N, CA, C and O atoms as a Maestro MAE file, in Angstrom:
{
 s_m_m2io_version
 :::
 2.0.0
}

f_m_ct {
 s_m_title
 :::
 protein
 m_atom[228] {
  # First column is atom index #
  i_m_mmod_type
  r_m_x_coord
  r_m_y_coord
  r_m_z_coord
  i_m_residue_number
  s_m_chain_name
  s_m_pdb_residue_name
  s_m_pdb_atom_name
  i_m_atomic_number
  :::
  1 25 0.844 -1.181 0.000 1 A "MET " " N  " 7
  2 3 0.000 0.000 0.000 1 A "MET " " CA " 6
  3 2 0.887 1.241 0.000 1 A "MET " " C  " 6
  4 15 1.863 1.320 0.746 1 A "MET " " O  " 8
  5 25 0.540 2.191 -0.832 2 A "ALA " " N  " 7
  6 3 1.320 3.421 -0.922 2 A "ALA " " CA " 6
  7 2 1.141 4.255 0.336 2 A "ALA " " C  " 6
  8 15 0.064 4.299 0.930 2 A "ALA " " O  " 8
  9 25 2.225 4.915 0.726 3 A "LYS " " N  " 7
  10 3 2.167 5.805 1.882 3 A "LYS " " CA " 6
  11 2 1.326 7.021 1.517 3 A "LYS " " C  " 6
  12 15 1.426 7.545 0.408 3 A "LYS " " O  " 8
  13 25 0.502 7.464 2.452 4 A "LYS " " N  " 7
  14 3 -0.368 8.612 2.192 4 A "LYS " " CA " 6
  15 2 0.331 9.896 2.602 4 A "LYS " " C  " 6
  16 15 1.102 9.919 3.561 4 A "LYS " " O  " 8
  17 25 0.057 10.951 1.875 5 A "LYS " " N  " 7
  18 3 0.615 12.279 2.130 5 A "LYS " " CA " 6
  19 2 -0.204 12.970 3.214 5 A "LYS " " C  " 6
  20 15 -1.432 13.017 3.133 5 A "LYS " " O  " 8
  21 25 0.457 13.493 4.206 6 A "SER " " N  " 7
  22 3 -0.197 14.264 5.263 6 A "SER " " CA " 6
  23 2 -0.029 15.744 4.991 6 A "SER " " C  " 6
  24 15 1.025 16.181 4.530 6 A "SER " " O  " 8
  25 25 -1.071 16.519 5.276 7 A "PHE " " N  " 7
  26 3 -0.974 17.970 5.165 7 A "PHE " " CA " 6
  27 2 -2.078 18.605 6.002 7 A "PHE " " C  " 6
  28 15 -3.129 17.997 6.201 7 A "PHE " " O  " 8
  29 25 -1.850 19.819 6.493 8 A "PRO " " N  " 7
  30 3 -2.889 20.500 7.276 8 A "PRO " " CA " 6
  31 2 -4.010 20.983 6.354 8 A "PRO " " C  " 6
  32 15 -3.761 21.397 5.222 8 A "PRO " " O  " 8
  33 25 -5.215 20.926 6.841 9 A "LEU " " N  " 7
  34 3 -6.376 21.378 6.065 9 A "LEU " " CA " 6
  35 2 -7.160 22.385 6.897 9 A "LEU " " C  " 6
  36 15 -7.601 22.084 8.006 9 A "LEU " " O  " 8
  37 25 -7.324 23.558 6.357 10 A "ARG " " N  " 7
  38 3 -8.149 24.566 7.003 10 A "ARG " " CA " 6
  39 2 -9.514 24.500 6.350 10 A "ARG " " C  " 6
  40 15 -9.628 24.570 5.127 10 A "ARG " " O  " 8
  41 25 -10.551 24.365 7.164 11 A "ILE " " N  " 7
  42 3 -11.901 24.202 6.624 11 A "ILE " " CA " 6
  43 2 -12.894 24.951 7.506 11 A "ILE " " C  " 6
  44 15 -12.731 25.028 8.724 11 A "ILE " " O  " 8
  45 25 -13.900 25.486 6.883 12 A "ASP " " N  " 7
  46 3 -14.954 26.202 7.602 12 A "ASP " " CA " 6
  47 2 -15.576 25.263 8.643 12 A "ASP " " C  " 6
  48 15 -15.910 24.126 8.308 12 A "ASP " " O  " 8
  49 25 -15.736 25.702 9.880 13 A "PRO " " N  " 7
  50 3 -16.282 24.829 10.926 13 A "PRO " " CA " 6
  51 2 -17.670 24.265 10.599 13 A "PRO " " C  " 6
  52 15 -17.965 23.117 10.932 13 A "PRO " " O  " 8
  53 25 -18.510 25.056 9.960 14 A "ASP " " N  " 7
  54 3 -19.841 24.564 9.605 14 A "ASP " " CA " 6
  55 2 -19.758 23.466 8.545 14 A "ASP " " C  " 6
  56 15 -20.500 22.485 8.605 14 A "ASP " " O  " 8
  57 25 -18.861 23.629 7.580 15 A "LEU " " N  " 7
  58 3 -18.661 22.599 6.569 15 A "LEU " " CA " 6
  59 2 -18.091 21.340 7.206 15 A "LEU " " C  " 6
  60 15 -18.472 20.232 6.829 15 A "LEU " " O  " 8
  61 25 -17.193 21.493 8.156 16 A "TYR " " N  " 7
  62 3 -16.632 20.340 8.855 16 A "TYR " " CA " 6
  63 2 -17.739 19.547 9.557 16 A "TYR " " C  " 6
  64 15 -17.751 18.318 9.501 16 A "TYR " " O  " 8
  65 25 -18.657 20.242 10.210 17 A "LYS " " N  " 7
  66 3 -19.761 19.568 10.896 17 A "LYS " " CA " 6
  67 2 -20.613 18.768 9.909 17 A "LYS " " C  " 6
  68 15 -21.036 17.652 10.207 17 A "LYS " " O  " 8
  69 25 -20.857 19.345 8.738 18 A "ILE " " N  " 7
  70 3 -21.630 18.652 7.704 18 A "ILE " " CA " 6
  71 2 -20.899 17.393 7.258 18 A "ILE " " C  " 6
  72 15 -21.495 16.319 7.168 18 A "ILE " " O  " 8
  73 25 -19.606 17.529 6.981 19 A "ILE " " N  " 7
  74 3 -18.813 16.380 6.527 19 A "ILE " " CA " 6
  75 2 -18.712 15.336 7.631 19 A "ILE " " C  " 6
  76 15 -18.736 14.136 7.355 19 A "ILE " " O  " 8
  77 25 -18.600 15.780 8.872 20 A "GLU " " N  " 7
  78 3 -18.508 14.858 9.996 20 A "GLU " " CA " 6
  79 2 -19.778 14.004 10.107 20 A "GLU " " C  " 6
  80 15 -19.693 12.789 10.287 20 A "GLU " " O  " 8
  81 25 -20.947 14.635 10.001 21 A "ARG " " N  " 7
  82 3 -22.211 13.899 10.050 21 A "ARG " " CA " 6
  83 2 -22.344 12.963 8.854 21 A "ARG " " C  " 6
  84 15 -22.778 11.820 8.992 21 A "ARG " " O  " 8
  85 25 -21.964 13.463 7.677 22 A "TRP " " N  " 7
  86 3 -22.033 12.681 6.447 22 A "TRP " " CA " 6
  87 2 -21.129 11.448 6.550 22 A "TRP " " C  " 6
  88 15 -21.523 10.350 6.157 22 A "TRP " " O  " 8
  89 25 -19.935 11.634 7.072 23 A "ALA " " N  " 7
  90 3 -18.995 10.523 7.246 23 A "ALA " " CA " 6
  91 2 -19.586 9.467 8.185 23 A "ALA " " C  " 6
  92 15 -19.476 8.269 7.926 23 A "ALA " " O  " 8
  93 25 -20.207 9.915 9.266 24 A "GLN " " N  " 7
  94 3 -20.837 8.970 10.193 24 A "GLN " " CA " 6
  95 2 -21.936 8.178 9.498 24 A "GLN " " C  " 6
  96 15 -22.069 6.975 9.721 24 A "GLN " " O  " 8
  97 25 -22.721 8.840 8.659 25 A "ASP " " N  " 7
  98 3 -23.787 8.166 7.906 25 A "ASP " " CA " 6
  99 2 -23.230 7.090 6.983 25 A "ASP " " C  " 6
  100 15 -23.894 6.087 6.722 25 A "ASP " " O  " 8
  101 25 -22.015 7.296 6.489 26 A "GLU " " N  " 7
  102 3 -21.379 6.371 5.544 26 A "GLU " " CA " 6
  103 2 -20.394 5.417 6.235 26 A "GLU " " C  " 6
  104 15 -19.695 4.652 5.571 26 A "GLU " " O  " 8
  105 25 -20.346 5.471 7.577 27 A "PHE " " N  " 7
  106 3 -19.444 4.626 8.371 27 A "PHE " " CA " 6
  107 2 -17.980 4.815 7.979 27 A "PHE " " C  " 6
  108 15 -17.222 3.852 7.861 27 A "PHE " " O  " 8
  109 25 -17.599 6.085 7.779 28 A "ARG " " N  " 7
  110 3 -16.211 6.435 7.464 28 A "ARG " " CA " 6
  111 2 -15.718 7.440 8.503 28 A "ARG " " C  " 6
  112 15 -16.502 8.078 9.206 28 A "ARG " " O  " 8
  113 25 -14.393 7.558 8.574 29 A "SER " " N  " 7
  114 3 -13.815 8.650 9.354 29 A "SER " " CA " 6
  115 2 -13.969 9.928 8.530 29 A "SER " " C  " 6
  116 15 -14.227 9.869 7.328 29 A "SER " " O  " 8
  117 25 -13.813 11.060 9.167 30 A "VAL " " N  " 7
  118 3 -13.869 12.331 8.436 30 A "VAL " " CA " 6
  119 2 -12.762 12.355 7.383 30 A "VAL " " C  " 6
  120 15 -12.999 12.739 6.237 30 A "VAL " " O  " 8
  121 25 -11.559 11.947 7.773 31 A "ASN " " N  " 7
  122 3 -10.441 11.927 6.838 31 A "ASN " " CA " 6
  123 2 -10.743 11.007 5.653 31 A "ASN " " C  " 6
  124 15 -10.528 11.380 4.500 31 A "ASN " " O  " 8
  125 25 -11.242 9.806 5.946 32 A "GLY " " N  " 7
  126 3 -11.580 8.864 4.887 32 A "GLY " " CA " 6
  127 2 -12.669 9.389 3.972 32 A "GLY " " C  " 6
  128 15 -12.632 9.156 2.764 32 A "GLY " " O  " 8
  129 25 -13.639 10.097 4.536 33 A "HIS " " N  " 7
  130 3 -14.734 10.619 3.725 33 A "HIS " " CA " 6
  131 2 -14.270 11.774 2.840 33 A "HIS " " C  " 6
  132 15 -14.691 11.881 1.688 33 A "HIS " " O  " 8
  133 25 -13.418 12.626 3.366 34 A "ILE " " N  " 7
  134 3 -12.870 13.713 2.551 34 A "ILE " " CA " 6
  135 2 -12.085 13.133 1.383 34 A "ILE " " C  " 6
  136 15 -12.208 13.606 0.253 34 A "ILE " " O  " 8
  137 25 -11.274 12.105 1.653 35 A "GLU " " N  " 7
  138 3 -10.517 11.454 0.575 35 A "GLU " " CA " 6
  139 2 -11.477 10.833 -0.454 35 A "GLU " " C  " 6
  140 15 -11.256 10.949 -1.659 35 A "GLU " " O  " 8
  141 25 -12.530 10.182 0.020 36 A "PHE " " N  " 7
  142 3 -13.536 9.590 -0.865 36 A "PHE " " CA " 6
  143 2 -14.171 10.666 -1.755 36 A "PHE " " C  " 6
  144 15 -14.295 10.484 -2.966 36 A "PHE " " O  " 8
  145 25 -14.569 11.782 -1.146 37 A "LEU " " N  " 7
  146 3 -15.211 12.860 -1.911 37 A "LEU " " CA " 6
  147 2 -14.260 13.448 -2.954 37 A "LEU " " C  " 6
  148 15 -14.671 13.731 -4.079 37 A "LEU " " O  " 8
  149 25 -12.996 13.630 -2.583 38 A "LEU " " N  " 7
  150 3 -12.016 14.165 -3.531 38 A "LEU " " CA " 6
  151 2 -11.772 13.197 -4.681 38 A "LEU " " C  " 6
  152 15 -11.658 13.618 -5.832 38 A "LEU " " O  " 8
  153 25 -11.692 11.903 -4.376 39 A "LYS " " N  " 7
  154 3 -11.507 10.904 -5.441 39 A "LYS " " CA " 6
  155 2 -12.697 10.886 -6.382 39 A "LYS " " C  " 6
  156 15 -12.527 10.821 -7.599 39 A "LYS " " O  " 8
  157 25 -13.899 10.943 -5.829 40 A "GLU " " N  " 7
  158 3 -15.098 10.961 -6.665 40 A "GLU " " CA " 6
  159 2 -15.128 12.187 -7.571 40 A "GLU " " C  " 6
  160 15 -15.480 12.081 -8.746 40 A "GLU " " O  " 8
  161 25 -14.761 13.346 -7.036 41 A "ALA " " N  " 7
  162 3 -14.719 14.567 -7.839 41 A "ALA " " CA " 6
  163 2 -13.668 14.456 -8.939 41 A "ALA " " C  " 6
  164 15 -13.914 14.862 -10.075 41 A "ALA " " O  " 8
  165 25 -12.495 13.907 -8.609 42 A "ALA " " N  " 7
  166 3 -11.435 13.740 -9.608 42 A "ALA " " CA " 6
  167 2 -11.868 12.749 -10.689 42 A "ALA " " C  " 6
  168 15 -11.598 12.963 -11.871 42 A "ALA " " O  " 8
  169 25 -12.534 11.676 -10.293 43 A "ARG " " N  " 7
  170 3 -13.014 10.682 -11.250 43 A "ARG " " CA " 6
  171 2 -14.073 11.304 -12.172 43 A "ARG " " C  " 6
  172 15 -14.051 11.100 -13.386 43 A "ARG " " O  " 8
  173 25 -14.995 12.061 -11.576 44 A "ARG " " N  " 7
  174 3 -16.060 12.717 -12.334 44 A "ARG " " CA " 6
  175 2 -15.502 13.660 -13.385 44 A "ARG " " C  " 6
  176 15 -16.064 13.797 -14.471 44 A "ARG " " O  " 8
  177 25 -14.397 14.306 -13.058 45 A "GLU " " N  " 7
  178 3 -13.775 15.267 -13.977 45 A "GLU " " CA " 6
  179 2 -12.765 14.627 -14.919 45 A "GLU " " C  " 6
  180 15 -12.112 15.321 -15.698 45 A "GLU " " O  " 8
  181 25 -12.636 13.305 -14.850 46 A "GLY " " N  " 7
  182 3 -11.729 12.596 -15.735 46 A "GLY " " CA " 6
  183 2 -10.263 12.783 -15.398 46 A "GLY " " C  " 6
  184 15 -9.409 12.665 -16.277 46 A "GLY " " O  " 8
  185 25 -9.961 13.067 -14.166 47 A "ARG " " N  " 7
  186 3 -8.571 13.321 -13.753 47 A "ARG " " CA " 6
  187 2 -7.971 12.157 -12.977 47 A "ARG " " C  " 6
  188 15 -6.829 12.233 -12.525 47 A "ARG " " O  " 8
  189 25 -8.734 11.084 -12.821 48 A "LEU " " N  " 7
  190 3 -8.257 9.953 -12.036 48 A "LEU " " CA " 6
  191 2 -8.076 8.717 -12.904 48 A "LEU " " C  " 6
  192 15 -7.990 7.601 -12.391 48 A "LEU " " O  " 8
  193 25 -8.020 8.910 -14.198 49 A "GLY " " N  " 7
  194 3 -7.815 7.786 -15.094 49 A "GLY " " CA " 6
  195 2 -9.092 7.095 -15.504 49 A "GLY " " C  " 6
  196 15 -9.070 6.216 -16.366 49 A "GLY " " O  " 8
  197 25 -10.205 7.473 -14.905 50 A "GLY " " N  " 7
  198 3 -11.485 6.879 -15.290 50 A "GLY " " CA " 6
  199 2 -12.179 7.714 -16.343 50 A "GLY " " C  " 6
  200 15 -11.763 8.830 -16.651 50 A "GLY " " O  " 8
  201 25 -13.234 7.161 -16.883 51 A "LYS " " N  " 7
  202 3 -14.035 7.878 -17.883 51 A "LYS " " CA " 6
  203 2 -14.768 9.037 -17.212 51 A "LYS " " C  " 6
  204 15 -15.335 8.883 -16.130 51 A "LYS " " O  " 8
  205 25 -14.750 10.180 -17.857 52 A "LYS " " N  " 7
  206 3 -15.459 11.341 -17.323 52 A "LYS " " CA " 6
  207 2 -16.947 11.112 -17.464 52 A "LYS " " C  " 6
  208 15 -17.437 10.785 -18.544 52 A "LYS " " O  " 8
  209 25 -17.671 11.288 -16.355 53 A "LYS " " N  " 7
  210 3 -19.113 11.106 -16.377 53 A "LYS " " CA " 6
  211 2 -19.777 12.288 -17.070 53 A "LYS " " C  " 6
  212 15 -19.351 13.433 -16.919 53 A "LYS " " O  " 8
  213 25 -20.803 12.001 -17.814 54 A "THR " " N  " 7
  214 3 -21.626 13.052 -18.409 54 A "THR " " CA " 6
  215 2 -22.921 13.131 -17.632 54 A "THR " " C  " 6
  216 15 -23.161 12.309 -16.747 54 A "THR " " O  " 8
  217 25 -23.756 14.098 -17.942 55 A "GLN " " N  " 7
  218 3 -25.040 14.214 -17.262 55 A "GLN " " CA " 6
  219 2 -25.938 13.031 -17.557 55 A "GLN " " C  " 6
  220 15 -26.853 12.745 -16.784 55 A "GLN " " O  " 8
  221 25 -25.697 12.335 -18.664 56 A "ASP " " N  " 7
  222 3 -26.497 11.172 -19.014 56 A "ASP " " CA " 6
  223 2 -26.130 9.935 -18.212 56 A "ASP " " C  " 6
  224 15 -26.904 8.978 -18.176 56 A "ASP " " O  " 8
  225 25 -24.947 9.931 -17.557 57 A "ASP " " N  " 7
  226 3 -24.499 8.767 -16.781 57 A "ASP " " CA " 6
  227 2 -25.290 8.617 -15.519 57 A "ASP " " C  " 6
  228 15 -25.048 7.691 -14.745 57 A "ASP " " O  " 8
  :::
 }
 m_bond[227] {
  # First column is bond index #
  i_m_from
  i_m_to
  i_m_order
  :::
  1 1 2 1
  2 2 3 1
  3 3 4 2
  4 3 5 1
  5 5 6 1
  6 6 7 1
  7 7 8 2
  8 7 9 1
  9 9 10 1
  10 10 11 1
  11 11 12 2
  12 11 13 1
  13 13 14 1
  14 14 15 1
  15 15 16 2
  16 15 17 1
  17 17 18 1
  18 18 19 1
  19 19 20 2
  20 19 21 1
  21 21 22 1
  22 22 23 1
  23 23 24 2
  24 23 25 1
  25 25 26 1
  26 26 27 1
  27 27 28 2
  28 27 29 1
  29 29 30 1
  30 30 31 1
  31 31 32 2
  32 31 33 1
  33 33 34 1
  34 34 35 1
  35 35 36 2
  36 35 37 1
  37 37 38 1
  38 38 39 1
  39 39 40 2
  40 39 41 1
  41 41 42 1
  42 42 43 1
  43 43 44 2
  44 43 45 1
  45 45 46 1
  46 46 47 1
  47 47 48 2
  48 47 49 1
  49 49 50 1
  50 50 51 1
  51 51 52 2
  52 51 53 1
  53 53 54 1
  54 54 55 1
  55 55 56 2
  56 55 57 1
  57 57 58 1
  58 58 59 1
  59 59 60 2
  60 59 61 1
  61 61 62 1
  62 62 63 1
  63 63 64 2
  64 63 65 1
  65 65 66 1
  66 66 67 1
  67 67 68 2
  68 67 69 1
  69 69 70 1
  70 70 71 1
  71 71 72 2
  72 71 73 1
  73 73 74 1
  74 74 75 1
  75 75 76 2
  76 75 77 1
  77 77 78 1
  78 78 79 1
  79 79 80 2
  80 79 81 1
  81 81 82 1
  82 82 83 1
  83 83 84 2
  84 83 85 1
  85 85 86 1
  86 86 87 1
  87 87 88 2
  88 87 89 1
  89 89 90 1
  90 90 91 1
  91 91 92 2
  92 91 93 1
  93 93 94 1
  94 94 95 1
  95 95 96 2
  96 95 97 1
  97 97 98 1
  98 98 99 1
  99 99 100 2
  100 99 101 1
  101 101 102 1
  102 102 103 1
  103 103 104 2
  104 103 105 1
  105 105 106 1
  106 106 107 1
  107 107 108 2
  108 107 109 1
  109 109 110 1
  110 110 111 1
  111 111 112 2
  112 111 113 1
  113 113 114 1
  114 114 115 1
  115 115 116 2
  116 115 117 1
  117 117 118 1
  118 118 119 1
  119 119 120 2
  120 119 121 1
  121 121 122 1
  122 122 123 1
  123 123 124 2
  124 123 125 1
  125 125 126 1
  126 126 127 1
  127 127 128 2
  128 127 129 1
  129 129 130 1
  130 130 131 1
  131 131 132 2
  132 131 133 1
  133 133 134 1
  134 134 135 1
  135 135 136 2
  136 135 137 1
  137 137 138 1
  138 138 139 1
  139 139 140 2
  140 139 141 1
  141 141 142 1
  142 142 143 1
  143 143 144 2
  144 143 145 1
  145 145 146 1
  146 146 147 1
  147 147 148 2
  148 147 149 1
  149 149 150 1
  150 150 151 1
  151 151 152 2
  152 151 153 1
  153 153 154 1
  154 154 155 1
  155 155 156 2
  156 155 157 1
  157 157 158 1
  158 158 159 1
  159 159 160 2
  160 159 161 1
  161 161 162 1
  162 162 163 1
  163 163 164 2
  164 163 165 1
  165 165 166 1
  166 166 167 1
  167 167 168 2
  168 167 169 1
  169 169 170 1
  170 170 171 1
  171 171 172 2
  172 171 173 1
  173 173 174 1
  174 174 175 1
  175 175 176 2
  176 175 177 1
  177 177 178 1
  178 178 179 1
  179 179 180 2
  180 179 181 1
  181 181 182 1
  182 182 183 1
  183 183 184 2
  184 183 185 1
  185 185 186 1
  186 186 187 1
  187 187 188 2
  188 187 189 1
  189 189 190 1
  190 190 191 1
  191 191 192 2
  192 191 193 1
  193 193 194 1
  194 194 195 1
  195 195 196 2
  196 195 197 1
  197 197 198 1
  198 198 199 1
  199 199 200 2
  200 199 201 1
  201 201 202 1
  202 202 203 1
  203 203 204 2
  204 203 205 1
  205 205 206 1
  206 206 207 1
  207 207 208 2
  208 207 209 1
  209 209 210 1
  210 210 211 1
  211 211 212 2
  212 211 213 1
  213 213 214 1
  214 214 215 1
  215 215 216 2
  216 215 217 1
  217 217 218 1
  218 218 219 1
  219 219 220 2
  220 219 221 1
  221 221 222 1
  222 222 223 1
  223 223 224 2
  224 223 225 1
  225 225 226 1
  226 226 227 1
  227 227 228 2
  :::
 }
}
């Protein structure tokens, strides 16, 4: 498994609360959920090696 890069993240407290609740709903840690959301966004935009989704997908 590749080593993960650590870095500080500054985030709006209200947004953090939303992500924290969302992560709990998905049985993920906040860190894991943020990584999941970023990967999904990168995949959607065709930047993660996958096919870029269109509105028809």
